[in-house]
N, C-alpha and C positions, 0 to 999 in steps of 0.2 A: 200492655206492657206493664207489669207491677213494679213498682222500684220504690228506693228512699232516695229523694234530691241529695245530691251534694250542697252543700253550704253556700256555693256561690248562685245557685239554681234556686234557692228559696223564694227569692223576690217574684220569679215567675207567677207562684198564686196568688197574687194579690189580686188580680182579673177576677179571680174567681172568688176569692173572699168577698169582695165588693159587691159581686153579682148575687151571692148567696145571703150577704149578711146587709142590705143596705141603709138598716137602721144604725148601723156604727157609726161613728163619728171619722171625719178625717182624722182627726187627732188622736183618736184611740186607734187608728188602723196603723198610725204612724208609729206610735209608742209600740205595739205590738210588733209589727214589723222590725222594727228598731230595738226591741228588747227581748221578747222571748223568741226571736227566731236563732238567738246566738247559741243558744243549749237545747234546742228541741229537735226532733226528727220529725222529715213529713213525708207520710206514705201517699202516692198518688197512683193513678191509673191514668197512663198516658199512651197517646195512639198519635203517628208521624209526628213526634215533637208538640204533641198539645196537648195539656193538661186537662183530662176529663173529670177525675173527681180526686178529692184529697181527705187525709186526715190528720191532724198532728196528735204527735204524741208528745207532753210538755210533762218533764220529769220535776216529780217532787221530794224532798226527802219529808219521810212522814217518820212520827212516833208511832210504836205499834207497840204497848206494853213495856216499854223500857228498852227497845231496839229500835234501833235506826234501819229505815229500809227505804231504797227508793222505786216509788211507783210513777207511773205514769197517768197526766190527767188528759183526756182528749177533748181535743176542741178542734174548731174548723171544719166539722163535718159536713160533707159539701159535694155536690156534682152538679154539673153544668145542665140547665134548664134543657137544652135538648136532647140532653143521655140519660134524662133520669128515667127510670122504670126498665133501664136493661140490667140490673145488677149490677153494675159497677161499685156501688158503694158496700154489697154483700161480699165482694172480692176481696176489698182492702180491710173489712172487719174479719174477715177469716184469715187473711193471712196475718194482720195484727195479734190477733189472739196466739198463733200459732208461734211467730217470733217472741209474745211475752211468757210464753211457757215454756219456751227453750233457754229465756233470758233467767226464770224461776223467779218473776215478777210475783208476789203475793195474791195482789188484784191490781183493777184498773180502774178510773171513777170520770164521771164526766157530769155536767150540768146539762139535762135535756130541753131543747127547745120545744120537742112533743115526745112524750114518753114509748109514743107507740111505735118511736123509731128504734127505739133498742131494746124492747121486753122480749123481742123475736131472737135476741143475741143474749140472753138472759141477763141483762141487766136488770136490776131491781132497786129501787130506794134505799135508801139508808141511812139517811140524814137530811132532818126537817130542819129549815134554817127559822129560826125565832127572831122577829122583830122587836127589838129591844129601844125602852124609852128611858132616859135618867132620871130620877126622882130627884123632886126639888126638894134641896136642903139649905138652909140659907147660907151655911158655910161652904157649900160646893163654888168652887172657881174654875173656870175654863181659861187656858191661856194658849193663845195659838203656837204650833209647832211649826218650827224652820225646818223644813225637808234637808237630809243630810247633815244634821246635828243629831248628836245624844245615840248614835244608830246602834251602837254596841249595846249602852245600857238599857235601852228600849225593847233590842232582841231578847236579852236575859229577862227581862220583866216581863213580856210575853209569855217566853218558853214555859217560866217558872208559875206564871198563872195557869197555863194549859194544863202543865202537869198536874197541877192539884185537883183538878177536875174532870182530865178527859185520857180516855185510854188511848185513842188514835189522833192524829192532829198533825199538819203539816210545821214542820220545826223552824222556828224562826232564827235567823243569824242576820249580821249586818246586811248580807245581798239580799237577802227577803223584804228586810225594811227600805231600802234604798228603790229597789224595784218596786214596792209599792207606793213609795213616794211618786215616782214617774207613773204609777198607774193612775193612781187620783188627779196627777197634775193632767193627765191626757183628757180628762173629762171634768176638768173646771173645780177638782175636789180641793178639800182642806183639811187638817186634820188637827183636833186641839186635845193639849193634854188637861187629864182633872185633877184637882188639889180637894181634898175635904181640911179646910184651913191650910195649912201648910205642909200638910202631909200626901203624895202622891197617890193617886188611889185610880187610875185609869187613862184611858183615853179614847178617844172617838173621832169618826171623820163621816164626812157625805161628800157624794159625788153628783155629776150629773148635770149636762148642758142645757138639755131640754126640761127636765123634771127633776129635781134634785130629791135626795133618797140618803138612807143613813147607809155608809158601806160597812161600817161595824162599829161596837161600843164594847170595849175590853172594860169592866170593872167586876165588881164585887156583887153579889146579889142584893147588901141592902142598899147600894145604890140604884138600881134598874128596875124595870118593871116590864114584865111580857105586855105586849100589843099585837099576838097572834104568831101564828106559825104556818108554813107551807111546808110541801116537800120538795128538796131543791136539789139534791147529789144521789146518783145513783150509781152502783158499783158494781161489780161481778166479780168473782174469784177466779185466778187465771192458772197460777199452780197451786194446787190444793194443799200437797204435803209441805209447804213453804207456809201458806196460810194459818196452816192449822197447828203450827206448832207455838203461835201463840194463846191457844185456846187453853186453858187450864182447870181444876177441879176448885170448887169456894174451898175456903179456911176451913169451914164446919162440916167439911164431908167426912164421915166416920171412917171413908178407906183412903190410904194413901196413893192407891192407883186403880185403875180401872180399865178391864178389857173388852171393848165392843165391837161389834162387825157391824159397818153401815154399808149401804149399796149407792152408789152413786151414779145417775145419769146425766152425762154430758154430751151432747150431739156434736160439738164444735171442738173441743180438744179431748182426742180420743183418753190422753195421759190420765184424765181426771176420770174416766168411766170405767165402772165394775165395782168388784166386791173390795174391801177395806178391813182391815185390821187395827181400829184407834185405841192407841194405848193413852192415857191421858192421867195427868197426875197433876200434883198443886202446884209445880211450876211450868208445864206447858205440855204441848202433844208431839204423839208422833204416829204416824201412819205407815201403813204396810199394806201393799195390794196382794192381794189371795190370789185375784181372776179377772179378765177382761169381764167375765160373765157374772151375771146375777143369778142366783138360786132364789126364783119364787117363791115368797112364804116364810124364809127364813130370816130376816133379818129388816131393819127399819132402810125404807129406800128413801133417796132422796133427789130431786130433781137440784143441778149446780146453782139456779137460781132460789131454790129453795135454802139450800143451805148460805147463802149468802146472804139472805135476807134474815136467818135465825142466827147466824154464829157473828154476824153485826150488832146483833142486839135489838132488831127493829121489827120483825113479824116472826111468831113461833110457829112453823107447821104442827100440825097434829100428829103425825108418824112421829114427832120427839118423844111424846109419851110412850112409844115400843122400847125407847132403850131404859135398860135397865140404870136406876137411881142418876135420870137426866136432869132431877131438880137440882144435880149437885154439880151440872158442868155450867161453867161462869165465860160467857160469852163476853165478848167485847160490849158493855155497857151503855159508857160514854163516848159519843165518837162527833168530831170538831173538825167537819171541813168545810170551810165557808169562803173556800176561794173560788173566785168569779172570772171569767174570761168572757 
């Protein structure tokens, strides 16, 4: 049976978590089960009272080009070792996508342990995590941050810093900062505030009980240097009409509005499947479904995975160039999803 656990039942999944993720420290798992389980939803495959497979839907308030949306970050995807290879997780993934579509979630995202586990469900990379290092400057000072203080000020500063640079990011508020403090503490982490002389210019943190690594460095470009990037976050469009509202025409487009016809193939969410009329302006987009069927040769046809890569500004499929005035379509250009579980 597939179902969502009641709040008081969620602790029953800890045994499966510890079997599936043996590298997680006890202190981190304690933090996760005490903190993240407060507001998430846990979908399980259960038989005779035993949880055989699970995934966790952790909600995040996201900023999508000026509008706030709640999207779920998927974690805890696991199946008991004795039950693997029997289609348990496939059943959960399809049920999850169906539910998210009914809830009109624009997209869902995750940090994969293995890319190959999620590509069959049309998840694709949309965000590369950059490793930053703080540049040397004789006037730079680092001050230890005391958890639980300045949370409102730091939340406002982080959100303003992100708004100046990114189209998509997780909104920071006091609850976000307080939860991050607890997350860092679970792995022996620490946070420092960064000052240029007496001027506040950013913050950094590191964590890791076994091996120390930087968790984040938020500061201006003049204070940081890039030390490598790697693909980190995969996403999947769930409710296409809801997602595409945020895609618009560039300001230099000579047209105020374009009307395009596209075909979309989505094997797992039939509501996304078919021929669509795409009305796109300089403030956003609207989709109207013309048919569940796609007429061959009459329009540019995309898989939902290709649309996800393109509209997140990560990778452009070749058939985009079959769209009239495609160069004036402004997809998301700056995505920042550095959440880690």
